[in-house]
N, C-alpha and C positions, 0 to 999 in steps of 0.2 A: 644676756641670757634670760629668757622668759622663765618665770618660776612656775611650779605646779600650781600655786595659789592663783596666778594670773590666768591659767587655763581653766581652773575651777570657776573663777569669777566670770569669765567669758561664757562658759557653759551654762552657768546659772542665769545669766542675763538672756541667752539665746533660747534656753530650752525649759526653763523654770522647773516645775515640779518633776519633770522627767529625770532630773539629776538627783541621784540618791547617794547620800553620805552616811546613812545610818550603819553603825558598826557591824551589825549582823549582816547586812547586805555586802559590805565590803569584804567581811571574812568569808562569805559563801563564795564569792567571786575568785578567791585564791585557788581553789581546788575544783577537781572533778572526781570522777569515780575511779581514777587510777590509784589514789591514795597519795599522789604527789601534790604538793602545794607550792605556789610561789612564795618567795621570801617578802615580807612585809605586806602591807595593804594597799590596794589601789587607791588612787585619788578620789574616784567616785565610780558608780554604776550609772551609766545612762541608759534608761529604758526607752528605746526608740519605738515610736508608734507609727512612723512613715518613712518614706524614702528621704524626704526632706529633713527629718531629724538626723538620719545617718549622714547625709551630706553635710549638714551644718557642724555636727560633731568632728567630722574629718577635716573640714576646713579650719576649725579652731586648733585641732591637733596638729595640722600641718603648719599653720601660722606660728604656733608656739613650740614646735618641735617635740610634742608630748606623745608618747607610745600609746597605741590603741590595741587592745585585745578584744576581738569579737566573741561573744558567747551566745549559745542557744539555751539548751536545757541543762548543759553541764554534765552530760552523761559519757563524755569522752574517756578514753582509757590510756591516753598517752601524755597528758599534761598540756595538751595543745591549747586549750582556752583558759588557762589559769592566768589571772592578772595580779601583778604585784606592785611593789613599791613604785610610786611616780607614774603608774599607768592608769589609762582610762579604760574601764571595762564596758564595752559597747554591746548591750544586750538587745538582740533582735527577737527575743522569745515572744514579744507582744504583737509582732507582725505575723499574724497567724491565719490570714484568710486565704480561702480558695478563690481566686479572682475570675477564673474562667474555666468552663469545661467545654470541650468540642468532641462529642462522642463519635462523630463521623470521621474526624481526623486523629482520633485516638491520642488527644493531648489535653493537658490542663496547665493552667498558669497559677502559680501559688506564691504566697509570701514565704520567707525562710523559716518562721517560727511555728509553722504547722506541724503537728505530731504526725508521724507515719500512721498510727492507728486512726486518728481523726480523719486524715486524708482518705484512707481507704473506706471508712465508714460513710463518707460524703460521696465517694465515687460509686459505691455498691448500687444504689438506685439506678445508675446509668448502665449497670452491667459491666463496669470497668474496675480495674485496680491498678495500682502502682507496685511493680514486682519486688523492689528492694525490701529485704525483710530481716533487718538486724535483731538480735535477741531482745534489744531494748526498744523495740518497736513501739510499746505502749507509752514510752517516755521520752523517746529521741525525736529530734526535729528534722525536717527535710533538709534544712539549711546545714545542720550539723552533719547529716549524711553526705552532703555534697562536699562540704569542707574536708571530710576525712576520707572521701571515696569508700564509704561504708559498703559492708556486704550483707552477709546473713545466711540463714538456712537454705533459702531457695536459689542461691547463686549458680549452682552447678548447672540448673537447667534455665534459669530465667535471667541470669547475668547480675552484675553489681551495678552500683549507682551510675558509673560511667556509661553503662549501656542504656540507661534510662532517663537521661537528660539531654534534651534538645538544645537548650540555650539557657543562659543566665544573664540576669541584670546585675551589674557590678559597679559598686562605687569605689573609685580609686582613692588613693591616700589624700590627694589634694581636693576631693569632693566631686570630681567629675563622674557623671553617670554613663556607663557603656551598656549597650544592648548586644550581647554576644550570642552567636549560634543562629538558629533558625526555626521555622515552624513546620518545615517540609520534611518529608521522609529522607530525601537526599539534600545535600548542601555541602559544596567543597570550596566555596569562595574564600580565598585567603587561608592563612593559617587557622588551625582548629584551636582557638583560644578558649572555647567552652571546655574542651577536654583538659586544657592546661589548668583551668581554675578548679575543676574537680580534683579533690584530693590536695589542694594547695595549702590547706590548714590556715587560712586567714592571712597568709603572707603576701597575697597579690592584691587583694581588695576585700570588700565586704559584699557578699551576695545578699541582694535585697529582693530578688525575685527569681523564679525558675520556671521554664517551660519543660514539663515532664512528658516523656513518651509513655503512653499507658498501653495496657493489654485488656483484652476482653476476658471476662471471667471465664475460667476453664470449664467446659462442659463435661459431663460424665461422672464416673465414680472416682473416689479417692480411696486407695488401698494403702494400708500401713503394715510394715513387716518389723517384727522385733526378733532379733537374732542374738543369741548369747554364744560366747566362744570361751574356751578355757583360759585365754590370756589375750593380752591387747595386741601382741604381734600377730596372732592367728586372725583376730578381728581386722587388722590393718591389711593383711594379706587377702582376706576376703572382700574387703571393700575395693582393693586394686583389682581383684578378679572381676567384680561387677563392672568397673569401668572398662576393663579390657574386653568384656562380652558384648559391648556396644549398647547395652541398656543405658537409659538416661533418666534415672529417677528424678523427682522434683527435689527431694530431700534425702541426704544420706549422712547421718550423724553417728559419730563413734565416741563412746565414753569408756575410759579405762576404769579399772577395778576400784581405784580410790575414789574417783569422782562418782561412780555408780553407787558405791557404798554410802557416800555421804548424802547423796540426793535421796536414797532410799530411807535413810535414818530421818532426814529432815521432813519428809512426806509421810512418815510413819508406815512405810511399806515393809513388807517381809525382806529381811537381809538377803542380798544376792549371794550367790555361791562365791566363797572367797577366791579371789584371783580373777574372776570372771569379767570379761569385757562384753560391751553390748553395742550392736549396730541397730539404729533405727532408721527405716527407709520408708519413703512414701512415693507412690506413683499417682499420676493424675492423668485426667483426659480420657477420651474415648477407649484407648487401648490399656487403661490402667490395670485391669484384671489380668490380662494376658502378660503384661510386663512384669507385674508382681509375682506371678507364677514362675516365670523365667528367672527373675532374680532370686527367688526362694530356692530354686534348684541349684543356682551357683552357690549360694550360701551353704546349703547342705553339703554340697561336694567339698566345700572348704572346711568342713568340720563343725557348722553351726547348728544350734538347736533353734528351730525356726517356727514362728507362729505368724500367720497372715490374718489381718482383720479387714473387712469390707466396710465397717461401720465408722462413719466420720467422727462420731463422738469418741468412740474408743481410740482412734487414731489420735485425736487431740489430747486425750489422757496420756497417751505413750509419749507424745512430743512434750507435754508438760514436764516429764522427768528431765528431758534434756534442757528445757527453758529454766529449770530451777537450779541449774549449776551454780550460778554466782551466789545466791543466798546460801546454798549449801556450803560453798567455800568459807563463808563467814563463820559457820560453826566450827571450822577447824582452826581458826586463828585469822591473822591478816593475810590477804592474798595479794601478790603482785600478779595481776592478770595480764599475761603477755599474748603474743600473736605473731606467729611465724607462718610461712607457707613453703611447701615443697612441691616438686612434681608428684602427681598422684601415685605414680609407681614407686616413689621413695618413701611413701608413708611408713611401711615397716621398719626401714632403716632409720627413720626419724624417731620412732618410739624406741628403738634400740638405744639411740643416742641420749633420749631422755632418761632411760633408765640408767645409762652410764653416769649421766650428770648427777642423778640422784645418789648413787653409790659413791662417788668421788667427792662430792661436796657435802654429803650428809644432810641433803635438803629433800623435803617432800614436795613432789610436783605433780599433783593430780592434773590430768590433761583430757580435754574433749577435742574433737576435731570435726570440722566440716569435711568429711571424708570424700564427698563428691568432687570437691575442688583442691583438696590437699592443704587446707588452711587449719593449722592447729592452735589451740589456746592453752598453753602450759600455765598452770597457776602455782606459783612459788609461795609456799606457806611459811610464815614466820610469826614470832611474837615480838612485839615492841611497844613502847609507851608513846601515846599520842602527844602532840604538842599542845600549846595553849588553846588552839582552835579545833582540837579533836582530830588532827591529821597525823597519820602514822606513816612515816618514811621507811622504805626498805633499807635494811642495814648492808654494809659492804660485802658480807659474805653471800648475801642473796644476789647482789649485782655480779659477784664473780661467778657465781653458777649460771645466771643469766647470759653472761658474756660468752661462756663456753657453750651454752645452748644455742645462742644466736650464730656463732661461728660454725657450729655443726650444720645448722640449717643451710648457711651459705655454701659449705663444702658440698652439700647435697644437691647443689643447683637451685636453691630456693632463695627466698627473699625475707628481709627483716620484719615486714609487716604486710599483711594481706588485706587488713581492713580497718585497723585502729589508727593508723598514721604514725608519724615520727614524733611530733611534738617535742616535749623536753626529754622523754625518757629514752628515746633512741638516737638522738642526734650524734652522739659520740661514735656510733657505728655506721652512720650514713655513707661516709667516705669509703669505708671498707667494702661496701656493696657497689657503690657507683664508680669508685676510682676518683682520683684527684681531679682529672681533667673535667669529667662529667659533673662532679660536685661543684667545681668552680664555675662551669657553664650555667648550671641551675641557679647558683647564687647570683650570677650577673643578670639573668632573666628576671629574677625577683626585684633586682634593683631598678630595672627599667620601669616596672609597674610602681615602685615605691622608692625613688631616689634617696629619701631622707633616712629610710630604714625604720619608720615608725610603726609599721604593721606587725604585730606579734613578733617583737624583737626577742631574740634569744631561743627561739623555736626553729626546729627543722634544721637550718643551715648554720647555726652556731656550733662551734667545736668545743 
């Protein structure tokens, strides 16, 4: 059996100063933004600068049977990129170039480490943008978006990452490089392996490049609607009514009373009405004004107090309230930031379930939702002491409450995760949603890509 020391020696000989064993770097690779951390420290962090660096790392890992965990910016919320004892943390964050832009074909080719915000800044002079819009867009990478199948605020109108990726360049566990997908609008040759890789959380290979489907910048006005309601159920009913009306806002975000109050306090805004929930909705394009007026009528009929702004800067200020949710939660204690989705018509019932879980488990669960697509982010608030590396793990009673909430989402026809992924935190519930036969089939597919099981072991398919 080859030892970790042997793997480390081979990596050092092949990759030189790209191999990082500084204690601070190893500690940072244990954790992401979820609050979960892997046990122990990885062998090393390999800072890949090229496809060849990734291939050489995986050849050595395959030869020595050493597990590899791929990392980007570490902004994940499911523990999916946490590297622990005996593992190599393979960082592709330094591979951050935009390699090609084809405005006429509405595509770009990028490396995985490029940040969402940097990509769109580079595309703007071409009159183009990449639509996926996670709340962490300023600090999250395109490769991480692809690995988790990320979403964001604009998903209801413009789709999720899976809708915006034409192809990926993938390095397999043994170091082979595959070019998956196509550069054409249509392409149905063979099985759709690109879609299989999107959301696979590093279990099938390492994404080293991506061909992205772009959009032209949206012309016309942007209108923003802020609507307050007496309680979160009424706000959820109003959001479902907007969807049922046939309107298609670009953004429709819902904040319950606890999350709204926490953000107002963080931003030094006047306290909201106790118990009040808020919908923030944005329309865009040539019909933005007419659509905003129609949506406002629906919201007023549902009992909302409604204000409509045609000023882009004011709209961004209103959306900044929603985007400040995560730092606001940190002021309340430690937060387990979760992610479930239900059919949009079931949003009111899901908020009822959240209130029930709060009562029965004695846990505060401030919640925001991408109401336009039924994706909710319940935040389980708790107090606990950090470990020696500053990581705070959720205690058992929080997981009991989360278990109850996850099962409620499944009962309502929903799913365990809409955009954060399974990682470590939700693997125990995966078979409950998929069923044993589909769980086993998916596990077998992963083994075709990675026969030794060295890619991100213990994530997604481990029970």
